[in-house]
N, C-alpha and C positions, 0 to 999 in steps of 0.2 A: 215112308216117313217114320213109321214106328221103329224100324231097324236102326235108323240114325239116332233116335232118342235113346233106345236101349244101349247102343254102342257107347254113347256119351256117358250114360249112367254107369256102365261097366267100366269104362276107362276112368271115370272119376272115382269109382270104388277102388280100383287098383292103385291109383295115386294116393288115396287116403290110407289104404293099407300099408303102402310103402312108408309113408310118414309115420304112422303109428308104430310100425316095427322099429324104426330108428330111434324113437323117443325114449324108450326105457333105458338104453345104454347110456344116454347122456344124462338122464335123470338120476341114475344110481350114484350114490355118493359114498365116499370112503373117508372117515374122519378119525382114523387111528392107524397106528403102525401095523397092526395085525392084518388089515385088509389090503395093504399095499403089496402088489405082486412083485416077485423076483427080488426080494430083499435078502442079501446074504446074511447068514447068521454066524455068531461066534467068531467074528473077524477081530483082528488085533491091530490097533493103531501102529502105523509105521511099517507094517508088513507089506509085501508086494501084492498088487492086484492088477487086473487087466483093464486099462482105461477104455471107456466106451462112451458114446454120446447119450446112451440111455441105460436105465436100470443100474445105477451106480451106487445105490445106498446099501449100507450094511449095518448090522447091530452087533455090538460087542457083548461079552458075557453079562454085563450089568445093564443091558438095554440102552446103552449110549449110542447115538447115531454117528456113523462114519460115512464118508464119501470116498469113492475111488477116484483120486485126483489124476489129472493129466500126466503127472510125474510117475504114475504107476505105483503109488503107495496109498494105503488107507489113512485118511486124516479125519479128526473129529470135526463135526459141523453141528449146526443147530438142530434141535429135536425134530424128528420126522413126525408130522401130524396127520398124514394121510395123502389123499390125492387132491389136486386143485387144478385150476385152469389159469393159464397165463393172463395177466392184466386184470384179473378180478381182484376185489379187495380181500385183504387178509387182516387178522386181528393182532398178531404178535410178531413184530419185526425180529428177524433172526431165525425164525422157524423155517423148516424145509418141508417140501412136498414133492410128489411125483406127478407129472402131468399124464393124464389118461391117454391123450392123443395130441401130438404137436404137428403143426403143418396146416395147409389149406389146399384148395383145389390146384394151386400152382406149385406146391411143394409135396414131397413124399411125406405121408403121415407116419410119424414115428411115435410109438408109445413109450412111456417110461422116462421122459425127459425131466431132469431135476429142476425144481423151482425153489426160489428163496423169497421169503417175505421181506420186502425192503421199503424204507421210507418211514416217516413219522407215524406213530401208532394210529392217529386219527385218519390218515389217508394212505396207509400202507397198501401195497399191491404185490401180487405174485409176479416175479420176473424170472426169466431163464437164468439159471445158475451161472455166475461168472466163471470163466476158465480158471482152474487152480493148478 
C-alpha cells in the first residue's frame, strides 16, 4: 500500500515539475523593440526582402519599423512595440508586435508571427497581420 502512495506522490511531483518548467517562458514579457528576436537591422524601404510567415520585421537606420511584405519588398508599418499574444487587448491601434508562439495542439507552433493592434482604442486587440 505504501508503494502505491509513494508512486502517486512521485507522479504528482513530476507533473507539478513539468508545469512549473513551462510557466516561465510564457510569463516572460517583451515590451520593446530591442527584445524582439530576429529583427533585421538597417533595412531600406522599397528594397527586396524574402517573404516569410514569421520573423518579418525590420528596422531602418532611424529605427522606423518595416515589414517584409508578401510582394518581397520592405514596407513601412506601425511601430514595433515588442512581443504579444493574438486576441489579447492592446493599447495603441496601428502598433505592431511579434507573437512569441502561434498555433495550438492541432497546428504547427510557429514563433515570430507578426501581429497588428486593431480596433477602437478602448477595445483594441492583437490580430494576425493581414497579408500585404
